[in-house]
C-alpha positions as a Python dict, from the first residue, in 0.01 Angstrom:
ca = {
    (1, 'X'): (0, 0, 0),
    (2, 'X'): (-201, -297, -125),
    (3, 'X'): (2, -610, -198),
    (4, 'X'): (-82, -943, -357),
    (5, 'X'): (-188, -1094, -25),
    (6, 'X'): (-434, -810, 38),
    (7, 'X'): (-571, -842, -315),
    (8, 'X'): (-616, -1217, -273),
    (9, 'X'): (-786, -1158, 64),
    (10, 'X'): (-1041, -925, -98),
    (11, 'X'): (-1102, -1183, -370),
    (12, 'X'): (-1169, -1460, -120),
    (13, 'X'): (-1384, -1240, 103),
    (14, 'X'): (-1586, -1132, -199),
    (15, 'X'): (-1656, -1497, -278),
    (16, 'X'): (-1816, -1532, 68),
    (17, 'X'): (-2048, -1239, -2),
    (18, 'X'): (-2121, -1373, -348),
    (19, 'X'): (-2210, -1715, -209),
    (20, 'X'): (-2451, -1565, 47),
    (21, 'X'): (-2608, -1347, -225),
    (22, 'X'): (-2651, -1643, -461),
    (23, 'X'): (-2822, -1844, -188),
    (24, 'X'): (-3065, -1560, -126),
    (25, 'X'): (-3120, -1510, -499),
    (26, 'X'): (-3213, -1876, -542),
    (27, 'X'): (-3459, -1861, -251),
    (28, 'X'): (-3244, -2055, -7),
    (29, 'X'): (-3185, -1967, 355),
    (30, 'X'): (-2821, -1852, 353),
    (31, 'X'): (-2555, -2031, 552),
    (32, 'X'): (-2178, -2034, 595),
    (33, 'X'): (-2001, -2365, 662),
    (34, 'X'): (-1717, -2368, 918),
    (35, 'X'): (-1511, -2633, 1097),
    (36, 'X'): (-1659, -2703, 1440),
    (37, 'X'): (-1462, -2536, 1718),
    (38, 'X'): (-1546, -2811, 1964),
    (39, 'X'): (-1279, -2995, 2159),
    (40, 'X'): (-1369, -3312, 1972),
    (41, 'X'): (-1278, -3149, 1640),
    (42, 'X'): (-939, -3008, 1742),
    (43, 'X'): (-673, -3275, 1748),
    (44, 'X'): (-300, -3300, 1794),
    (45, 'X'): (-155, -3437, 1471),
    (46, 'X'): (127, -3671, 1573),
    (47, 'X'): (268, -3668, 1220),
    (48, 'X'): (304, -3289, 1188),
    (49, 'X'): (330, -3234, 1566),
    (50, 'X'): (81, -2946, 1569),
    (51, 'X'): (-284, -2879, 1660),
    (52, 'X'): (-521, -2913, 1364),
    (53, 'X'): (-894, -2907, 1295),
    (54, 'X'): (-1069, -3234, 1222),
    (55, 'X'): (-1323, -3299, 947),
    (56, 'X'): (-1636, -3203, 1141),
    (57, 'X'): (-1818, -2898, 1005),
    (58, 'X'): (-2106, -2686, 1124),
    (59, 'X'): (-2325, -2432, 949),
    (60, 'X'): (-2393, -2074, 1052),
    (61, 'X'): (-2743, -2042, 913),
    (62, 'X'): (-3004, -1767, 901),
    (63, 'X'): (-3274, -2012, 1012),
    (64, 'X'): (-3235, -1870, 1362),
    (65, 'X'): (-3203, -1509, 1468),
    (66, 'X'): (-2860, -1562, 1624),
    (67, 'X'): (-2725, -1713, 1304),
    (68, 'X'): (-2885, -1445, 1089),
    (69, 'X'): (-2725, -1172, 1301),
    (70, 'X'): (-2382, -1331, 1267),
    (71, 'X'): (-2420, -1346, 889),
    (72, 'X'): (-2518, -979, 895),
    (73, 'X'): (-2213, -897, 1107),
    (74, 'X'): (-2004, -1096, 862),
    (75, 'X'): (-2127, -878, 577),
    (76, 'X'): (-2041, -563, 771),
    (77, 'X'): (-1698, -700, 857),
    (78, 'X'): (-1631, -789, 494),
    (79, 'X'): (-1718, -433, 394),
    (80, 'X'): (-1491, -292, 668),
    (81, 'X'): (-1197, -508, 560),
    (82, 'X'): (-1238, -418, 194),
    (83, 'X'): (-1254, -48, 284),
    (84, 'X'): (-936, -71, 494),
    (85, 'X'): (-742, -253, 225),
    (86, 'X'): (-851, -9, -46),
    (87, 'X'): (-763, 294, 170),
    (88, 'X'): (-440, 136, 302),
    (89, 'X'): (-553, 167, 663),
    (90, 'X'): (-563, -88, 940),
    (91, 'X'): (-749, -127, 1266),
    (92, 'X'): (-683, -308, 1590),
    (93, 'X'): (-918, -586, 1690),
    (94, 'X'): (-1041, -353, 1963),
    (95, 'X'): (-1116, -77, 1712),
    (96, 'X'): (-1307, -322, 1493),
    (97, 'X'): (-1524, -403, 1793),
    (98, 'X'): (-1603, -34, 1851),
    (99, 'X'): (-1661, 29, 1480),
    (100, 'X'): (-1950, -216, 1503),
    (101, 'X'): (-2129, 35, 1728),
    (102, 'X'): (-2233, 197, 1403),
    (103, 'X'): (-2387, -122, 1267),
    (104, 'X'): (-2717, -85, 1450),
    (105, 'X'): (-2862, -414, 1569),
    (106, 'X'): (-2571, -599, 1409),
    (107, 'X'): (-2315, -459, 1654),
    (108, 'X'): (-2106, -701, 1855),
    (109, 'X'): (-2200, -757, 2218),
    (110, 'X'): (-1839, -821, 2319),
    (111, 'X'): (-1491, -811, 2171),
    (112, 'X'): (-1486, -1187, 2204),
    (113, 'X'): (-1753, -1205, 1933),
    (114, 'X'): (-1559, -980, 1696),
    (115, 'X'): (-1235, -1172, 1757),
    (116, 'X'): (-1409, -1503, 1681),
    (117, 'X'): (-1549, -1364, 1357),
    (118, 'X'): (-1201, -1254, 1250),
    (119, 'X'): (-1080, -1609, 1320),
    (120, 'X'): (-1376, -1752, 1126),
    (121, 'X'): (-1279, -1545, 823),
    (122, 'X'): (-921, -1671, 850),
    (123, 'X'): (-1049, -2028, 852),
    (124, 'X'): (-1290, -1985, 559),
    (125, 'X'): (-1046, -1794, 338),
    (126, 'X'): (-716, -1955, 446),
    (127, 'X'): (-582, -1600, 481),
    (128, 'X'): (-426, -1435, 786),
    (129, 'X'): (-596, -1152, 973),
    (130, 'X'): (-290, -943, 884),
    (131, 'X'): (-404, -978, 521),
    (132, 'X'): (-732, -820, 632),
    (133, 'X'): (-549, -522, 788),
    (134, 'X'): (-659, -635, 1135),
    (135, 'X'): (-394, -617, 1404),
    (136, 'X'): (-373, -698, 1776),
    (137, 'X'): (-339, -443, 2055),
    (138, 'X'): (-7, -580, 2175),
    (139, 'X'): (313, -490, 1997),
    (140, 'X'): (562, -746, 1876),
    (141, 'X'): (862, -877, 2061),
    (142, 'X'): (1226, -769, 2030),
    (143, 'X'): (1519, -917, 1838),
    (144, 'X'): (1893, -868, 1886),
    (145, 'X'): (2159, -1031, 1670),
    (146, 'X'): (2328, -1039, 1334),
    (147, 'X'): (2020, -1058, 1113),
    (148, 'X'): (1994, -856, 793),
    (149, 'X'): (1643, -781, 677),
    (150, 'X'): (1447, -538, 463),
    (151, 'X'): (1130, -389, 607),
    (152, 'X'): (869, -207, 398),
    (153, 'X'): (732, 93, 587),
    (154, 'X'): (375, 223, 579),
    (155, 'X'): (459, 446, 280),
    (156, 'X'): (589, 154, 77),
    (157, 'X'): (957, 245, 119),
    (158, 'X'): (1200, -41, 174),
    (159, 'X'): (1459, -4, 449),
    (160, 'X'): (1753, -238, 502),
    (161, 'X'): (1876, -287, 858),
    (162, 'X'): (2081, -515, 1076),
    (163, 'X'): (1921, -628, 1403),
    (164, 'X'): (2244, -569, 1595),
    (165, 'X'): (2424, -279, 1428),
    (166, 'X'): (2125, -62, 1332),
    (167, 'X'): (1917, -84, 1649),
    (168, 'X'): (1945, 33, 2008),
    (169, 'X'): (1966, -177, 2322),
    (170, 'X'): (1596, -261, 2297),
    (171, 'X'): (1654, -433, 1963),
    (172, 'X'): (1443, -460, 1649),
    (173, 'X'): (1072, -445, 1722),
    (174, 'X'): (880, -717, 1541),
    (175, 'X'): (581, -560, 1357),
    (176, 'X'): (234, -715, 1372),
    (177, 'X'): (265, -823, 1008),
    (178, 'X'): (581, -1021, 939),
    (179, 'X'): (495, -1177, 603),
    (180, 'X'): (748, -1155, 319),
    (181, 'X'): (577, -852, 164),
    (182, 'X'): (646, -662, 485),
    (183, 'X'): (969, -817, 617),
    (184, 'X'): (1226, -985, 394),
    (185, 'X'): (1479, -1202, 576),
    (186, 'X'): (1807, -1165, 388),
    (187, 'X'): (2102, -1320, 573),
    (188, 'X'): (2252, -1400, 913),
    (189, 'X'): (2572, -1530, 1066),
    (190, 'X'): (2372, -1671, 1359),
    (191, 'X'): (2383, -2043, 1422),
    (192, 'X'): (2063, -2062, 1629),
    (193, 'X'): (1768, -1867, 1770),
    (194, 'X'): (1712, -1849, 2144),
    (195, 'X'): (1359, -1736, 2233),
    (196, 'X'): (1353, -1592, 2586),
    (197, 'X'): (1044, -1558, 2804),
    (198, 'X'): (1129, -1264, 3028),
    (199, 'X'): (1254, -913, 2955),
    (200, 'X'): (1501, -926, 3242),
    (201, 'X'): (1672, -1234, 3105),
    (202, 'X'): (1668, -1100, 2749),
    (203, 'X'): (1842, -784, 2871),
    (204, 'X'): (2094, -991, 3070),
    (205, 'X'): (2193, -1187, 2758),
    (206, 'X'): (2218, -864, 2555),
    (207, 'X'): (2429, -690, 2818),
    (208, 'X'): (2659, -990, 2845),
    (209, 'X'): (2703, -1001, 2467),
    (210, 'X'): (2569, -1356, 2444),
    (211, 'X'): (2451, -1314, 2085),
    (212, 'X'): (2795, -1199, 1960),
    (213, 'X'): (3004, -1445, 2159),
    (214, 'X'): (2795, -1744, 2058),
    (215, 'X'): (2661, -1649, 1713),
    (216, 'X'): (2305, -1649, 1839),
    (217, 'X'): (1991, -1454, 1758),
    (218, 'X'): (1800, -1342, 2067),
    (219, 'X'): (1420, -1306, 2058),
    (220, 'X'): (1224, -1174, 2356),
    (221, 'X'): (891, -1359, 2378),
    (222, 'X'): (732, -1113, 2623),
    (223, 'X'): (566, -1394, 2814),
    (224, 'X'): (304, -1575, 2607),
    (225, 'X'): (425, -1481, 2258),
    (226, 'X'): (211, -1285, 2013),
    (227, 'X'): (122, -1443, 1682),
    (228, 'X'): (367, -1217, 1499),
    (229, 'X'): (651, -1336, 1725),
    (230, 'X'): (572, -1702, 1666),
    (231, 'X'): (541, -1639, 1292),
    (232, 'X'): (876, -1456, 1287),
    (233, 'X'): (1046, -1745, 1468),
    (234, 'X'): (884, -1992, 1228),
    (235, 'X'): (1022, -1799, 930),
    (236, 'X'): (1372, -1788, 1082),
    (237, 'X'): (1359, -2164, 1117),
    (238, 'X'): (1210, -2236, 773),
    (239, 'X'): (1387, -1980, 557),
    (240, 'X'): (1725, -1942, 725),
    (241, 'X'): (1750, -2294, 865),
    (242, 'X'): (1814, -2176, 1222),
    (243, 'X'): (1743, -2422, 1504),
    (244, 'X'): (1514, -2273, 1768),
    (245, 'X'): (1574, -2298, 2143),
    (246, 'X'): (1313, -2177, 2396),
    (247, 'X'): (1442, -2050, 2731),
    (248, 'X'): (1173, -1995, 2997),
    (249, 'X'): (1098, -1999, 3367),
    (250, 'X'): (1044, -2336, 3530),
    (251, 'X'): (668, -2357, 3591),
    (252, 'X'): (365, -2510, 3414),
    (253, 'X'): (270, -2183, 3243),
    (254, 'X'): (618, -2139, 3099),
    (255, 'X'): (609, -2498, 2973),
    (256, 'X'): (298, -2396, 2780),
    (257, 'X'): (480, -2096, 2637),
    (258, 'X'): (733, -2339, 2492),
    (259, 'X'): (454, -2562, 2365),
    (260, 'X'): (282, -2273, 2187),
    (261, 'X'): (606, -2192, 2002),
    (262, 'X'): (679, -2554, 1915),
    (263, 'X'): (338, -2708, 1857),
    (264, 'X'): (89, -2424, 1834),
    (265, 'X'): (-221, -2365, 2043),
    (266, 'X'): (-580, -2487, 2029),
    (267, 'X'): (-704, -2131, 1972),
    (268, 'X'): (-493, -2097, 1657),
    (269, 'X'): (-523, -2455, 1531),
    (270, 'X'): (-618, -2321, 1187),
    (271, 'X'): (-282, -2141, 1165),
    (272, 'X'): (-47, -2410, 1294),
    (273, 'X'): (137, -2437, 962),
    (274, 'X'): (219, -2063, 985),
    (275, 'X'): (295, -2032, 1356),
    (276, 'X'): (431, -2358, 1497),
    (277, 'X'): (796, -2468, 1492),
    (278, 'X'): (782, -2839, 1589),
    (279, 'X'): (1160, -2876, 1587),
    (280, 'X'): (1200, -2615, 1864),
    (281, 'X'): (1382, -2748, 2170),
    (282, 'X'): (1321, -2658, 2535),
    (283, 'X'): (1617, -2523, 2728),
    (284, 'X'): (1432, -2354, 3012),
    (285, 'X'): (1446, -2414, 3384),
    (286, 'X'): (1348, -2769, 3475),
    (287, 'X'): (1274, -2949, 3798),
    (288, 'X'): (1610, -3123, 3752),
    (289, 'X'): (1777, -2780, 3738),
    (290, 'X'): (1613, -2688, 4067),
    (291, 'X'): (1782, -2990, 4224),
    (292, 'X'): (2112, -2984, 4035),
    (293, 'X'): (2176, -2611, 4078),
    (294, 'X'): (2004, -2577, 4416),
    (295, 'X'): (1803, -2284, 4281),
    (296, 'X'): (1590, -2044, 4485),
    (297, 'X'): (1228, -2150, 4444),
    (298, 'X'): (865, -2070, 4510),
    (299, 'X'): (607, -2319, 4629),
    (300, 'X'): (367, -2457, 4369),
    (301, 'X'): (15, -2322, 4411),
    (302, 'X'): (-294, -2541, 4383),
    (303, 'X'): (-352, -2392, 4038),
    (304, 'X'): (5, -2480, 3937),
    (305, 'X'): (-45, -2838, 4051),
    (306, 'X'): (-368, -2873, 3854),
    (307, 'X'): (-194, -2732, 3546),
    (308, 'X'): (96, -2978, 3578),
    (309, 'X'): (-142, -3271, 3613),
    (310, 'X'): (-326, -3153, 3303),
    (311, 'X'): (4, -3139, 3115),
    (312, 'X'): (68, -3503, 3198),
    (313, 'X'): (-232, -3576, 2972),
    (314, 'X'): (-150, -3310, 2713),
    (315, 'X'): (-28, -3470, 2386),
    (316, 'X'): (244, -3205, 2360),
    (317, 'X'): (411, -3332, 2679),
    (318, 'X'): (415, -3708, 2623),
    (319, 'X'): (789, -3764, 2587),
    (320, 'X'): (989, -3930, 2862),
    (321, 'X'): (1170, -3597, 2919),
    (322, 'X'): (852, -3402, 2985),
    (323, 'X'): (683, -3673, 3187),
    (324, 'X'): (989, -3708, 3406),
    (325, 'X'): (1032, -3333, 3463),
    (326, 'X'): (664, -3270, 3534),
    (327, 'X'): (642, -3561, 3777),
    (328, 'X'): (960, -3442, 3953),
    (329, 'X'): (820, -3090, 3983),
    (330, 'X'): (502, -3228, 4138),
    (331, 'X'): (715, -3430, 4380),
    (332, 'X'): (931, -3128, 4475),
    (333, 'X'): (626, -2897, 4485),
    (334, 'X'): (858, -2618, 4373),
    (335, 'X'): (901, -2387, 4072),
    (336, 'X'): (1180, -2144, 3980),
    (337, 'X'): (1238, -1838, 3762),
    (338, 'X'): (1507, -1793, 3496),
    (339, 'X'): (1667, -1519, 3701),
    (340, 'X'): (1714, -1753, 3997),
    (341, 'X'): (2038, -1844, 3818),
    (342, 'X'): (2172, -1506, 3937),
    (343, 'X'): (2237, -1683, 4267),
    (344, 'X'): (2572, -1771, 4112),
    (345, 'X'): (2644, -1425, 3971),
    (346, 'X'): (2533, -1215, 3674),
    (347, 'X'): (2755, -1402, 3427),
    (348, 'X'): (2661, -1756, 3530),
    (349, 'X'): (2370, -1787, 3287),
    (350, 'X'): (2576, -1681, 2985),
    (351, 'X'): (2911, -1834, 3083),
    (352, 'X'): (2798, -2166, 3226),
    (353, 'X'): (2428, -2254, 3224),
    (354, 'X'): (2336, -2180, 2862),
    (355, 'X'): (2663, -2306, 2708),
    (356, 'X'): (2625, -2634, 2897),
    (357, 'X'): (2266, -2672, 2782),
    (358, 'X'): (2342, -2577, 2422),
    (359, 'X'): (2628, -2825, 2415),
    (360, 'X'): (2381, -3099, 2504),
    (361, 'X'): (2191, -3017, 2182),
    (362, 'X'): (2510, -2999, 1979),
    (363, 'X'): (2456, -2631, 1902),
    (364, 'X'): (2765, -2510, 2085),
    (365, 'X'): (3068, -2733, 2094),
    (366, 'X'): (3361, -2693, 2331),
}
């Protein structure tokens, strides 16, 4: 089923082809202008609190063979996307890479090249790859809680469901496309969203009935969250006004998981307005928790230490809270997992730890 977003995507992609054709027709060497992907042109916007592209642009021109081949691949990709939209089919990014095997000399040499081209088309058109019928290999995360939504299936049929009453223990699976044409968010009694890094902790909260007892909506991030997961969380925050809390392990990589939810990532700087939730708060394991709760720990590796030192310079971690916790973790030389809280029993995380933390943010009040 083709929707307005798909139709608009075709229109904008066609304008790229038309521009290249017009350049050739007028005797010019064709080119496509794109924001530079250099570190110098990707900046953290302190006003919006997300990663954004700067004003520096570069040109992909046919003056050189490499540039000419990328323009040729672009033309093939445009044709593929149009064909998929018109036939109501989609492909994974991996499939798109293999499809290029039939493009002769224009085929991609690696999936990295095809992925970058998909991102380039997002940047040039201001559309999402989901509008192009391109999807990732990984599936979406899981949601449990009192959330009423309407999902349109692949045959165009709308289905209403509740993410607690109409799903099993695994919850509602977030699809790769979570735009309004696919998923309509209708209503919820939830007072907040808690995004959880690990499957084990997500299942613990579900089993303990944390969502029902505390009017919360649980989202499993599955480690580093997929774009669809971040977009879904963003929509819950924007459209339903739900505050977002991120609950992760206590290590530098988990801190970055929080940062990707809250502030976006360099790789998806062109999509920050769609994916980032700057108001998201961190409630995960901290170095202070390791001390205060005497948690079981693992020793920081050399790679962990380098990552923590890098985060001290990262604009996303410049608050006194983050600087203090990162410096304390470096001093302790220890990290801890969410499930280390089980030291105090299977109910401790839902009966004590999370309520105490949520009270600090004024989300739960005793």
